C-alpha positions in Angstrom: -21.8 -17.4 66.2 -21.6 -19.8 63.5 -23.6 -20.8 60.3 -25.2 -23.8 58.8 -26.6 -24.7 55.5 -29.5 -22.1 55.5 -27.2 -19.1 56.4 -29.0 -18.4 59.4 -26.6 -17.5 62.3 -26.3 -20.0 65.1 -25.2 -19.4 68.7 -21.9 -21.2 69.8 -22.2 -20.3 73.2 -24.9 -18.8 75.6 -23.2 -15.4 75.2 -24.0 -15.4 71.6 -27.7 -15.3 72.2 -29.2 -11.8 72.3 -30.9 -10.9 75.7 -30.3 -9.6 79.1 -29.2 -12.3 81.6 -26.6 -11.1 84.1 -24.0 -13.5 85.4 -25.2 -13.1 89.1 -28.7 -14.0 88.0 -27.4 -17.0 86.1 -25.6 -18.0 89.3 -28.6 -17.6 91.3 -30.9 -19.5 88.9 -28.5 -22.2 88.9 -28.2 -22.4 92.7 -32.0 -22.3 93.2 -32.8 -25.0 90.4 -29.9 -27.2 91.7 -31.4 -26.9 95.3 -34.8 -27.9 94.1 -33.4 -31.1 92.2 -31.0 -32.1 95.2 -34.0 -31.9 97.5 -36.2 -33.7 95.0 -38.8 -31.1 95.1 -41.2 -32.0 92.1 -42.9 -29.5 89.5 -42.4 -28.0 86.0 -40.7 -24.8 84.8 -42.7 -22.0 83.1 -41.2 -18.7 81.6 -43.6 -15.8 80.5 -41.5 -13.8 77.7 -38.6 -15.4 76.0 -37.2 -12.8 73.9 -34.4 -14.5 71.9 -34.3 -17.4 74.4 -31.4 -16.6 76.6 -32.8 -17.7 80.0 -35.0 -20.3 78.3 -32.1 -22.2 77.1 -30.5 -22.0 80.7 -33.9 -23.1 82.1 -34.2 -26.0 79.7 -30.7 -27.4 81.2 -32.4 -28.1 84.3 -35.2 -30.2 83.1 -35.5 -33.6 84.8 -37.2 -36.6 83.3 -40.9 -36.3 83.7 -40.4 -32.3 83.9 -42.3 -30.2 81.5 -41.0 -26.7 80.5 -43.6 -24.3 79.0 -42.8 -21.0 77.4 -45.1 -18.2 76.5 -44.5 -15.1 74.3 -46.3 -12.9 71.8 -43.3 -13.3 69.5 -44.3 -11.3 66.1 -48.0 -11.6 66.9 -50.2 -8.4 67.6 -50.6 -7.8 71.3 -54.4 -7.7 72.7 -54.5 -4.1 73.5 -53.2 -1.0 72.1 -50.7 -0.3 75.1 -49.2 -3.7 74.9 -49.2 -3.5 71.1 -47.2 -0.2 71.4 -44.7 -1.8 73.9 -43.8 -4.9 71.7 -43.4 -2.8 68.5 -41.1 -0.3 70.3 -39.0 -2.9 72.2 -39.3 -6.3 70.4 -39.5 -5.5 66.6 -36.7 -8.1 65.7 -38.4 -11.1 68.1 -39.7 -13.8 65.9 -40.8 -17.5 67.1 -38.5 -18.9 64.3 -35.4 -17.0 65.8 -36.2 -18.1 69.4 -36.6 -21.9 68.1 -33.4 -21.6 66.3 -31.7 -20.5 69.4 -33.1 -23.0 71.7 -32.5 -25.9 69.5 -28.8 -24.9 68.9 -28.5 -26.2 72.8 -31.3 -28.8 73.1 -32.8 -31.5 71.1 -36.4 -30.6 71.7 -38.2 -27.5 72.2 -40.0 -26.7 75.2 -43.9 -26.4 74.9 -44.5 -23.1 73.2 -47.8 -21.0 73.8 -47.8 -18.3 71.1 -49.8 -15.4 72.5 -50.1 -13.1 75.6 -49.5 -14.3 78.8 -53.1 -14.0 79.9 -53.7 -17.4 78.1 -51.5 -19.1 80.6 -53.8 -19.9 83.5 -56.1 -21.8 80.9 -52.9 -23.8 79.5 -50.8 -24.5 82.7 -52.4 -26.4 85.4 -52.5 -25.1 88.9 -50.1 -26.3 91.3 -47.9 -27.7 88.9 -44.5 -25.8 88.7 -41.8 -25.2 91.1 -40.0 -22.5 89.1 -41.7 -19.4 87.2 -39.7 -16.7 85.6 -41.8 -13.4 84.6 -40.4 -11.5 82.0 -43.2 -10.5 79.6 -45.2 -7.4 79.5 -43.8 -4.2 81.6 -47.4 -2.8 81.8 -48.8 -2.8 85.4 -52.1 -4.7 84.6 -50.4 -7.4 82.9 -47.7 -8.1 85.3 -50.3 -7.9 88.1 -52.2 -10.7 86.0 -48.7 -12.6 85.5 -48.1 -12.4 89.4 -51.6 -13.8 90.2 -51.5 -16.5 87.7 -47.8 -17.6 89.1 -49.3 -17.8 92.5 -52.0 -20.2 91.4 -49.5 -22.3 89.1 -46.7 -22.7 91.7 -46.5 -25.5 94.0 -46.2 -24.8 97.6 -42.8 -23.6 98.2 -42.3 -22.9 94.5 -40.0 -19.9 93.4 -41.1 -16.9 91.1 -38.6 -14.6 89.7 -39.5 -11.0 88.4 -37.5 -9.2 86.0 -37.1 -5.6 85.6 -38.9 -4.8 89.0 -36.6 -1.9 89.7 -35.6 -0.2 86.2 -36.6 3.3 85.5 -38.3 2.4 82.2 -40.6 -0.2 83.9 -42.5 1.4 86.7 -45.4 -0.8 86.2 -43.4 -3.8 87.0 -42.2 -2.2 90.3 -45.9 -1.3 91.3 -47.2 -4.7 90.7 -44.2 -6.5 92.4 -44.2 -4.4 95.7 -48.2 -4.7 95.8 -48.0 -8.3 95.7 -45.3 -8.1 98.5 -47.4 -5.7 100.7 -50.8 -6.9 100.1 -50.6 -10.5 98.2 -48.5 -12.5 100.5 -45.5 -12.6 98.2 -42.2 -13.0 100.3 -39.0 -11.8 98.9 -36.1 -14.2 99.1 -33.4 -12.1 97.4 -32.9 -9.0 95.0 -30.3 -8.3 92.4 -29.9 -5.3 89.9 -32.5 -6.6 87.7 -34.5 -9.4 89.3 -36.6 -10.1 92.4 -36.8 -13.7 93.8 -39.8 -14.5 95.8 -42.1 -17.2 97.2 -45.6 -17.7 98.5 -44.1 -20.2 101.0 -41.5 -20.0 103.8 -38.6 -17.8 102.3 -36.1 -18.1 105.4 -34.5 -21.5 104.1 -34.0 -19.8 100.7 -32.8 -16.6 102.2 -30.0 -18.4 104.1 -28.9 -20.4 101.1 -28.4 -16.9 99.4 -26.5 -15.4 102.2 -24.3 -18.4 102.3 -23.9 -18.3 98.4 -22.8 -15.0 98.6 -20.4 -15.5 101.5 -18.9 -18.2 99.9 -17.5 -16.1 97.0 -15.3 -13.0 96.6 -17.1 -11.7 93.6 -20.5 -11.1 95.3 -21.6 -8.7 97.9 -24.5 -9.2 100.2 -26.5 -6.9 102.5 -29.6 -7.4 104.5 -32.0 -4.9 105.8 -35.8 -4.8 107.1 -38.4 -3.0 105.6 -42.3 -3.2 106.0 -41.8 -6.3 108.0 -39.9 -8.0 105.2 -36.2 -9.1 105.4 -34.4 -8.0 102.0 -31.3 -9.8 101.1 -29.6 -7.7 98.3 -26.9 -9.4 96.2 -24.4 -7.4 94.1 -21.7 -8.8 91.8 -18.2 -7.5 91.6 -16.3 -8.5 88.5 -18.3 -11.8 88.1 -17.4 -14.1 85.3 -20.2 -16.3 83.8 -20.9 -19.5 85.4 -20.1 -22.4 82.9 -22.6 -23.6 80.6 -22.6 -26.3 77.9 -21.7 -25.0 74.3 -24.1 -25.5 71.6 -23.7 -28.1 68.8 -22.5 -25.4 66.5 -19.7 -24.2 68.6 -16.4 -23.8 66.7 -13.1 -23.5 68.3 -11.6 -20.1 67.4 -8.3 -20.1 65.3 -5.2 -20.2 66.9 -3.6 -16.6 67.0 -0.7 -16.0 64.6 2.6 -16.0 66.6 4.0 -12.7 67.3 7.2 -11.9 65.0 10.5 -11.9 66.9 12.9 -9.1 66.7 15.0 -9.0 63.6 18.3 -10.6 63.5 21.4 -8.7 62.3 23.8 -10.6 60.1 27.0 -11.5 61.8 28.8 -8.9 59.6 26.6 -6.2 60.9 27.0 -7.3 64.5 30.9 -7.1 64.1 30.3 -3.6 62.8 28.1 -2.6 65.5 30.7 -4.1 68.0 33.6 -1.9 66.4 31.6 1.4 66.6 30.7 0.7 70.3 34.5 0.5 70.9 35.4 3.8 69.3 35.6 7.2 71.1 32.4 9.2 71.2 33.6 11.8 68.9 34.7 9.4 66.1 31.4 7.3 66.7 29.3 10.5 65.9 31.4 11.3 62.8 30.9 7.6 61.5 27.1 7.8 62.1 26.6 11.0 60.2 28.8 9.8 57.4 26.5 6.7 57.2 23.6 8.8 57.3 24.6 11.0 54.6 25.5 7.9 52.5 21.9 6.5 52.8 20.4 9.9 51.9 22.5 10.0 48.7 21.5 6.5 47.9 18.0 7.4 48.3 18.0 10.5 45.9 19.7 8.2 43.2 16.4 5.9 43.2 
């Protein structure tokens, strides 16, 4: 981190931004977004729940000319109901819109479109069939997540991708219930799963699944397994010592100072080296006597000081 004139900390690298965005998910985000761009697939980007902006900063790097990026978060505002208000007070006390914008503008020249409020306002603010990629990481309460998934279904273009965060964490059972309900009854088709996120589509998932399997097979730091459940093919990816994919540094990045050179071993004077050489040539009994005599002299000198 570094600071500027107002003494507020600015991130120098994406890793400096607080938040949860594992390296494997960064790799998958980039691969799927690159694939959309290479294939010329149209559409905007949308993120529900930004925290300090880590994944939003990453998504903003994949904006093309003419694309629109919208984010939605309560930030420091009150939630619309008591349960959601308790959730935000417990988990996101330090989140403010100012902090998000400061982090985002460290990496980008302009902000995305910011919707300051609950995710329930999104359907009235984002046009249906307008987005190619939606990341849902807002409330973890079942009713809210269910509404976010329905909104994403209507907002995504055919073949668009939705990413659901915290779909399997022990502290977010509401996300798990809403996610698998959408898979079993709502036509949502899984593309792949990681420790933290589920990637899915309401379109044909097979080309995307094959792309994820090929990605894992091309690397030595990613394991892949495939299994069937309830008529769905589940591609599971797991990182093994994966380093963070490269990402541009912020405008405030500062090179760390060069480390101080380690001190070399102390060099004896030529006279000391001669004394050491002479002692090494003496018989062992004489050598020990000389060493004991020198030790007594040092002790005597120390007592006089």
